[in-house]
MIDRENLO-628947 format. One record per residue (C-alpha): residue in one letter; y, x, z. Coordinates in steps of 0.02 Angstrom, whole numbers, padded with zeros to 5 digits, always signed. Layout:
N
AYXZ...
//
This chain:
757
M+04825+08229+08162K+04901+08338+08028R+04982+08505+08060V+05139+08558+07968V+05189+08740+07949D+05370+08744+07888W+05402+08929+07862K+05583+08899+07819S+05622+08825+07990F+05538+08972+08074V+05640+09094+07971L+05802+09006+08011A+05767+09003+08197V+05742+09190+08198L+05896+09220+08091L+06011+09157+08228I+05991+09327+08310P+06141+09436+08262F+06105+09576+08140T+05922+09526+08140V+05830+09561+07978F+05683+09440+07961G+05561+09510+07836F+05652+09643+07740G+05833+09699+07726V+05905+09741+07556Y+06077+09758+07482S+06122+09645+07337E+06187+09797+07242A+06094+09962+07231E+06155+10138+07203T+06122+10284+07087A+06132+10473+07104A+06311+10461+07043D+06365+10367+07200P+06422+10465+07354A+06275+10523+07459P+06260+10439+07631E+06294+10548+07782I+06291+10521+07970Q+06413+10614+08080P+06356+10678+08251K+06376+10550+08389G+06448+10624+08546E+06446+10812+08560A+06396+10900+08399N+06261+11033+08413G+06316+11125+08255K+06151+11091+08164R+06145+11016+07989V+05999+10917+07916L+05975+10872+07732F+05855+10734+07676D+05786+10742+07498N+05809+10588+07388T+05781+10670+07219H+05592+10653+07203G+05550+10469+07206Q+05577+10440+07392T+05617+10257+07355A+05476+10223+07232G+05365+10073+07258A+05369+10011+07437A+05442+10175+07501D+05622+10174+07561W+05632+10344+07643V+05821+10362+07652I+05935+10386+07803D+06025+10221+07778G+05864+10127+07740A+05690+10136+07815F+05721+10311+07885S+05883+10255+07968D+05809+10255+08144F+05763+10438+08118G+05933+10481+08045D+06028+10390+08183A+05921+10470+08318L+05961+10642+08249A+06147+10600+08250E+06131+10545+08431E+06063+10719+08468G+06217+10797+08388Y+06152+10837+08213F+06250+10811+08054V+06136+10717+07933K+06156+10695+07746E+06056+10635+07596L+06030+10747+07444R+06052+10645+07286K+06069+10720+07112T+05985+10712+06941S+05964+10899+06916P+05833+11010+07002I+05853+11068+07181T+05930+11241+07195Y+05945+11366+07336E+06131+11328+07343D+06091+11145+07382L+05995+11199+07537S+06081+11355+07599G+06213+11263+07701Y+06084+11171+07806D+05968+11215+07949V+05828+11093+07906F+05776+11014+07741V+05673+10856+07766I+05562+10802+07620P+05501+10624+07647E+05344+10585+07546P+05394+10635+07369N+05325+10545+07216I+05388+10662+07081A+05322+10840+07065F+05429+10992+07106K+05471+11111+06966K+05429+11294+06994S+05615+11333+07008E+05628+11207+07150Q+05477+11283+07238D+05559+11453+07222A+05722+11386+07295M+05633+11306+07443L+05529+11461+07477R+05683+11573+07474F+05773+11451+07590T+05628+11464+07713Q+05605+11651+07701E+05790+11677+07738G+05788+11572+07896G+05792+11389+07844S+05662+11259+07893I+05573+11122+07797F+05489+10964+07863F+05353+10904+07743I+05312+10719+07771G+05156+10669+07673D+05038+10522+07656H+04858+10482+07612Y+04780+10534+07447N+04819+10420+07299A+04978+10352+07379D+05052+10363+07205R+05196+10240+07222N+05269+10258+07047Y+05106+10266+06948N+05136+10444+06884R+04969+10511+06949W+05051+10626+07077D+05051+10586+07263S+05143+10676+07403G+04999+10787+07457E+04972+10848+07280I+05158+10876+07257F+05174+10978+07416N+05015+11077+07379G+05074+11117+07203Y+04932+11044+07099R+04851+10880+07053R+04674+10842+07104G+04564+10865+06951A+04710+10924+06845F+04743+11103+06898D+04735+11162+06717D+04856+11028+06656P+04988+10948+06770T+05016+10813+06637K+04833+10765+06619G+04816+10582+06569M+05002+10558+06541S+05075+10482+06384T+05172+10594+06267E+05335+10519+06332E+05288+10554+06513A+05230+10731+06479N+05386+10770+06380S+05505+10691+06506D+05630+10801+06596R+05542+10767+06761M+05386+10858+06700Q+05472+11007+06622G+05447+11165+06725V+05306+11090+06830E+05168+11219+06852S+05004+11212+06947S+04979+11332+07091D+04917+11336+07270W+05099+11349+07322L+05088+11278+07496G+04926+11365+07540E+04980+11535+07479N+05152+11533+07558F+05134+11424+07713G+04950+11450+07756I+04914+11264+07753R+04867+11127+07630F+04866+10937+07628R+04690+10868+07613F+04646+10730+07491N+04569+10622+07626A+04627+10445+07666L+04607+10387+07845G+04622+10215+07924D+04724+10157+08074I+04722+10283+08217E+04818+10229+08371S+04740+10327+08515G+04619+10464+08565Q+04709+10608+08482T+04693+10789+08536V+04869+10854+08568V+04899+11040+08595D+04974+11082+08764P+05164+11107+08763S+05142+11286+08821D+05043+11317+08663S+05160+11224+08544F+05331+11299+08583G+05364+11140+08682I+05351+11026+08531T+05216+10919+08610E+05310+10895+08774G+05291+10711+08824I+05178+10674+08675E+05013+10581+08700V+04992+10495+08533V+05077+10490+08363E+05004+10342+08270S+04943+10344+08091H+04910+10201+07971A+04826+10262+07812G+04865+10447+07822S+04791+10618+07785T+04764+10783+07875L+04801+10965+07839T+04686+11114+07821I+04733+11268+07920L+04703+11408+07795D+04793+11554+07879P+04807+11536+08070T+04935+11676+08077K+05052+11566+07976A+04997+11388+08018K+04964+11303+08184G+04887+11130+08211L+04971+11025+08347I+04890+10852+08339Y+04712+10811+08287F+04625+10645+08265P+04475+10592+08371E+04295+10595+08312N+04219+10450+08214I+04381+10390+08137P+04382+10254+08004A+04421+10283+07821W+04562+10191+07736P+04476+10041+07656N+04547+10085+07484A+04498+10269+07488V+04437+10327+07318D+04303+10438+07395Q+04224+10443+07568G+04398+10448+07644V+04346+10544+07801Y+04293+10722+07761A+04223+10790+07924G+04199+10638+08036G+04366+10665+08121G+04401+10788+08261I+04462+10966+08240E+04363+10995+08080E+04449+10848+07994G+04607+10954+07999A+04772+10935+08089F+04872+10775+08073A+05030+10868+08126A+05058+11054+08109I+05190+11190+08099S+05209+11353+08004K+05309+11515+08017V+05361+11599+07856E+05458+11760+07879Q+05626+11709+07955G+05602+11523+07930K+05489+11382+07986A+05403+11226+07923A+05324+11070+07997F+05200+10949+07920I+05134+10775+07955G+05003+10679+07857D+05083+10506+07858S+05255+10430+07836S+05212+10283+07951P+05269+10370+08113V+05440+10403+08037E+05483+10239+07953D+05571+10086+08021A+05582+09904+07969T+05752+09909+07881P+05726+09952+07696K+05885+09961+07594Y+05829+09940+07414L+05722+09828+07308R+05567+09900+07222E+05608+09999+07067D+05453+09942+06972N+05469+09753+06992G+05627+09715+07092R+05533+09636+07236T+05575+09654+07418K+05498+09799+07512R+05406+09784+07676T+05414+09930+07796Y+05366+09940+07979D+05436+09993+08146G+05345+10158+08167F+05482+10272+08232T+05527+10172+08388G+05388+10042+08397E+05229+10145+08409G+05161+10281+08521N+05272+10432+08546N+05317+10439+08362G+05505+10453+08376Q+05502+10579+08516Y+05383+10691+08420M+05498+10690+08268L+05646+10741+08374N+05545+10877+08461V+05492+10947+08292M+05670+10945+08227E+05732+11039+08381W+05605+11177+08352L+05640+11183+08165S+05828+11198+08190E+05813+11348+08308K+05809+11513+08215E+05682+11637+08284S+05647+11813+08226Y+05456+11826+08238A+05377+11826+08065N+05210+11744+08108F+05114+11670+08254E+05019+11832+08288E+05182+11898+08357T+05190+11760+08488S+05087+11716+08642I+05018+11550+08575T+04835+11527+08536L+04798+11535+08352S+04717+11382+08273E+04543+11382+08199K+04527+11385+08011T+04481+11215+07942P+04311+11211+07853L+04332+11158+07672L+04215+11044+07575E+04126+11116+07425T+04003+10981+07376D+03952+10906+07209T+04075+10763+07234I+04218+10845+07331N+04271+11026+07307E+04429+11079+07397N+04451+11239+07297P+04615+11199+07205E+04550+11250+07035L+04385+11156+07057T+04445+10988+07120T+04389+10834+07024E+04471+10667+06991T+04364+10537+07078Q+04447+10384+07002K+04546+10357+06843E+04732+10374+06874P+04851+10293+06900W+04768+10177+07026T+04841+10026+06934N+04941+09997+06777P+05131+09999+06798P+05229+09841+06757A+05276+09821+06575G+05437+09912+06533Y+05442+10018+06691R+05445+10206+06665W+05445+10311+06822Y+05546+10451+06741D+05683+10338+06669P+05800+10253+06796S+05871+10144+06657T+05707+10047+06666F+05718+10021+06855A+05737+09845+06922A+05907+09782+06977G+05939+09816+07160S+05830+09972+07166Y+05892+10149+07193G+05932+10223+07023S+05980+10058+06944D+06163+10015+06923E+06126+09829+06902V+06171+09701+07034A+06016+09619+07104S+06091+09447+07127N+06252+09346+07113P+06239+09226+07259T+06334+09064+07281Y+06389+09001+07451D+06418+08834+07534V+06459+08771+07709V+06392+08598+07754A+06484+08513+07898P+06520+08337+07964A+06654+08239+07870T+06767+08261+08021L+06738+08402+08144P+06739+08333+08323T+06860+08417+08442Q+06777+08355+08602Q+06591+08378+08563E+06474+08512+08501F+06418+08495+08320T+06319+08591+08189V+06375+08685+08034R+06253+08740+07898V+06279+08896+07792V+06186+08889+07625V+06166+09036+07505E+06083+09015+07335D+06044+09121+07182L+05979+09266+07286E+05829+09371+07240P+05671+09307+07328G+05661+09391+07497E+05836+09463+07485T+05930+09475+07649L+06119+09462+07669T+06187+09539+07827G+06360+09545+07904L+06399+09359+07882Q+06528+09278+07997L+06594+09101+08014G+06764+09050+08081A+06877+08896+08100Y+07067+08906+08103L+07222+08800+08084P+07336+08816+07931G+07449+08933+08030G+07302+09051+08065Q+07262+09003+08246Q+07075+09021+08279I+07002+08860+08354G+06813+08881+08336K+06667+08951+08434F+06501+08979+08346N+06338+09014+08435T+06245+09140+08328T+06174+09241+08473G+06094+09110+08585S+06247+09099+08696W+06426+09043+08671P+06563+09173+08647G+06700+09184+08777S+06845+09158+08657Y+06889+09071+08496G+06872+09170+08337Y+06748+09226+08205S+06565+09219+08254S+06458+09369+08288S+06377+09434+08128F+06218+09348+08071S+06096+09364+07926V+06007+09250+07804T+05850+09288+07704A+05807+09200+07541D+05645+09108+07519A+05541+09126+07362T+05662+09011+07268G+05810+09124+07306R+05886+09003+07432A+05932+09036+07614S+06014+08928+07746V+06049+08930+07932D+06111+08796+08053I+06240+08859+08178P+06297+08766+08336A+06488+08752+08343Q+06629+08685+08451L+06818+08674+08430N+06958+08701+08554P+06974+08528+08637A+07164+08547+08637T+07165+08542+08447A+07263+08395+08377D+07192+08280+08244G+07228+08345+08070T+07167+08477+07948A+07088+08648+07974N+06989+08776+07877L+06809+08838+07889R+06790+09014+07820L+06633+09114+07781R+06651+09301+07760K+06538+09452+07739D+06578+09624+07807G+06756+09565+07832S+06781+09503+07653N+06809+09317+07623L+06671+09225+07531L+06720+09043+07549T+06861+08943+07628K+06838+08756+07648S+06970+08630+07705V+06906+08507+07836Q+06969+08365+07945V+06965+08380+08135G+06982+08241+08263N+06919+08157+08420V+06761+08082+08343D+06577+08078+08384A+06471+08219+08314E+06368+08174+08161P+06198+08251+08122L+06184+08350+07961P+06068+08288+07823D+05895+08365+07816D+05895+08535+07734E+05758+08536+07604T+05723+08667+07474E+05684+08586+07307L+05504+08630+07272P+05405+08610+07111Q+05289+08462+07088Q+05107+08485+07131V+04994+08548+06992A+04808+08582+06979I+04757+08754+07041Q+04697+08801+06867E+04872+08765+06800A+04952+08862+06942R+04846+09013+06897K+04929+09014+06725A+05106+09021+06796A+05207+09180+06774D+05203+09303+06918G+05350+09267+07032E+05353+09081+06992V+05345+08956+07136V+05199+08835+07124T+05138+08689+07230V+04950+08661+07243E+04830+08562+07350G+04652+08608+07391I+04516+08639+07519V+04506+08801+07617T+04337+08873+07567S+04331+09036+07667T+04366+09077+07848P+04543+09147+07857G+04538+09335+07883S+04366+09363+07807F+04442+09480+07679G+04584+09556+07780G+04741+09486+07861K+04728+09297+07876G+04711+09254+07692F+04586+09129+07623Y+04525+09048+07462L+04585+08875+07412Q+04493+08764+07287D+04517+08596+07200E+04419+08513+07062S+04500+08622+06929G+04486+08796+07004G+04517+08912+07150I+04645+09041+07207Y+04671+09166+07348V+04808+09128+07474F+04886+09283+07553Q+04968+09231+07717D+04978+09274+07902S+04973+09109+07997D+04839+09053+08120S+04860+08872+08066F+04716+08857+07944K+04528+08846+07950A+04386+08821+07827G+04376+08639+07776D+04562+08603+07793L+04641+08504+07652V+04804+08597+07624Q+04959+08577+07517I+05052+08741+07487S+05211+08790+07397A+05212+08978+07369V+05240+09117+07243K+05106+09149+07114T+05068+09334+07091T+04931+09453+07036Y+04868+09590+07152N+04737+09718+07100G+04694+09602+06955E+04665+09448+07063V+04775+09294+07047E+04844+09236+07214V+04987+09145+07297T+05095+09229+07429D+05265+09213+07515I+05229+09035+07570I+05384+08925+07573K+05301+08771+07646S+05124+08723+07691E+05046+08567+07763V+04871+08531+07826I+04851+08351+07770G+04672+08322+07826Q+04496+08390+07823A+04367+08382+07685D+04193+08441+07641I+04192+08616+07569P+04145+08602+07385A+03965+08639+07340P+03950+08804+07247K+03923+08794+07060T+03771+08886+06995V+03828+09014+06868S+03752+09159+06772V+03909+09266+06759I+04067+09299+06858D+04216+09289+06742D+04387+09212+06713T+04315+09036+06700N+04263+09030+06884Q+04386+09145+06973G+04429+09092+07150Q+04289+08963+07156L+04131+08950+07260V+03985+08992+07148K+03801+09035+07165L+03689+09162+07079K+03505+09117+07083E+03353+09230+07073V+03449+09392+07050T+03377+09562+07092I+03458+09679+07219N+03499+09854+07155N+03614+10000+07197I+03660+09960+07377E+03812+10063+07428A+03902+10071+07596F+04091+10086+07606G+04187+10157+07753T+04126+10156+07933Y+04138+09972+07976G+03988+09909+07879T+04064+09841+07718F+03948+09868+07570E+03918+09825+07388F+03766+09803+07278D+03720+09749+07102A+03641+09579+07073E+03541+09583+06911A+03487+09423+06824A+03328+09405+06723D+03429+09419+06562G+03496+09588+06616N+03670+09529+06664V+03733+09625+06817V+03860+09560+06943R+03939+09672+07076V+03928+09593+07249R+04050+09649+07384V+04007+09604+07563D+04150+09625+07686N+04087+09659+07862R+04214+09533+07928I+04105+09389+07866G+03977+09437+07999L+03856+09539+07893N+03856+09728+07886H+03763+09858+07787D+03635+09905+07919T+03588+09724+07953F+03574+09688+07768V+03458+09833+07726S+03349+09786+07874Q+03324+09613+07798F+03327+09646+07610Q+03260+09781+07496V+03308+09849+07327G+03210+09752+07197E+03203+09594+07300K+03257+09429+07223V+03391+09330+07312D+03509+09183+07292I+03691+09226+07329T+03836+09109+07366G+04015+09170+07369V+04186+09169+07290S+04210+09230+07112S+04337+09370+07120I+04399+09527+07033F+04459+09699+07088H+04557+09790+06953D+04442+09769+06802T+04281+09735+06897Y+04223+09557+06923Q+04147+09530+07095L+04055+09399+07194K+04112+09397+07376P+04002+09304+07502V+04105+09207+07629S+03980+09199+07772A+03830+09295+07838N+03704+09165+07777N+03765+09167+07596I+03625+09285+07542V+03448+09214+07553K+03283+09262+07478S+03240+09164+07322A+03106+09033+07340Q+02996+09124+07215T+03002+09288+07309D+02858+09245+07425Q+02748+09176+07286A+02623+09289+07196A+02655+09275+07009P+02500+09252+06902C+02456+09392+06782K+02484+09282+06631N+02671+09284+06666D+02682+09471+06641N+02662+09476+06452G+02704+09661+06458K+02884+09626+06505H+02872+09721+06669K+02798+09882+06605G+02863+10019+06718A+02966+09896+06820D+02920+09980+06983K+02978+10152+06928G+03161+10107+06955K+03297+10235+06977G+03320+10378+07097K+03175+10384+07218G+03102+10219+07154K+03098+10151+07331G+03082+09964+07358H+03088+09906+07176D+03022+09735+07125K+02833+09723+07111S+02823+09533+07122W+02756+09523+06943K+02592+09606+06988C+02430+09507+07001A+02383+09426+07165S+02237+09514+07247
//
């Protein structure tokens, strides 16, 4: 029995909820710094406090959407509910003291463009004279606009491995851009605030935190048990008289899987540094947190500036732990002016200094830091320049181009029945893939204006005739969206003509003349998105990124073996990775999929599935024996035979590891073993040694510029048949001279060439 997963139907069912954004919310037209800055007036009784959110340093770059009417709107609205006046700072010139002086708190959400020295001076003066700043950071290498600077580096005042040259590695155009003029390296945060963002990168942490008692935190931690983090960093307490840690992670925390170094610097706990902290600087204050996840919500406003795609953000502020409450507690403390100049003048316990790393690979002395991986972490899309908004994609902040020009239609029965319920379909086309339109309403009225329709967009019928409650539609990967809406007319309506009208935010989009009468309700025709014809996977791999393709193949890996619920799909021509989140697939399924072809970290994949169907089961293809991993076999099951294990290296704390597989001809393939296939580092090294010959089955893959073989199950690595056989001396021929010297300590290298005793 075949299983059908029709993603479109699922989307439409969810979209019947009023104001619901399924996936990601964007406007069809973006804004620039020349547009009026958003502001939120106090709701209820005003408390007289004013809060300014920075949006002048790349706060909407990449997947970030850290603005008060976007993915920081829950935070902004919650502040307004507490009586604060909230506004966004948007401008093209540097921040000045005058920009800040009229506010109590300046919030800086995860910047992606470095501060000029003049801006640092303005912020320091603002703080010294009684203002407060909230620094919201993220993990190391969260460089969302590919300019080599991440938020921790920007706040600290210097780039890792580039203290002597803030423009290191940049093109002449980047280095000479206005955004880099006046940027100087210094230990600005450490010297002035007694604290510094670390360059660690930590995994998901949802419990077990050490939270300072409210009596020792000026009440900030009242009611706080956990503030969750998803790929964040910590802060080093350098001067306990200025800086105080409030929340610390537990021991034995995981590293972020994509960390460029060990990720976790001290095993977690107090010595890893504070996740959340505060500081007192003369008359002013500051607060810090090592991740933007606890602040964000799931309502991004803009499209990505680098490629125009939809952003995905998450419900951290209200949906996890005590995140939202902690932010409000911090803001209350920041907005209260207090005269003590440092924490020594208070009764709270001073924090311990955070031990710094000074090893061969990681040195936390600002002037001695080293770049552990070439930056940026990936190449920016062609034509995109982070310092030039004229290159930004339509629909992103900074671009003045409209993202889409949608067309609208309303599909209804030939005659609308006056005595029975019926269905009306709203269809929107020519949207950007993933674009959401909100504020839609549907109404039915007589030529004289009398409303005669009820429309069920909420799950229950309204009490009176009139326009429906607002609803939303989200485009699929083809740019099309539709929703079926139950409807009924006033039974007293006489046979004749009427109008159906679709409007958005009160403005008319479409008016359609219809007939009404005492007739039986007719079902609407099936609503099918026109999908491309099926092609071989090898052909689909050649499609342009963003193009919808239809392929059919056999699932060759257990879904979720490499994160999420993705899997590899293969036909006779080739293979491809399928990035998806359904539980409806298993290895051996014969699947037809229509989805968007894209490239992620160098690997070709399909994502944003429009329709998928399990049409049967089939034998998983036998792996092809190959000597190299390259473009000719990407995404396919392959086998390396009689290769020698070298350079085993563990990654993270969960057991994932890599090693080199060297063939007799000297060709080396990097093998990545994800612990989720059922084999971890410790088990592997207990069964195999460096220098041992093995046969390896897996999927041919690539990560950035490195080709990889990825085993798909725990039994994909076996000792070669020749390994247990003693080779006769005549086979040596001098080829193995010194073969057992190896590298490093020479432990466990291949000695199988030696004579049998």
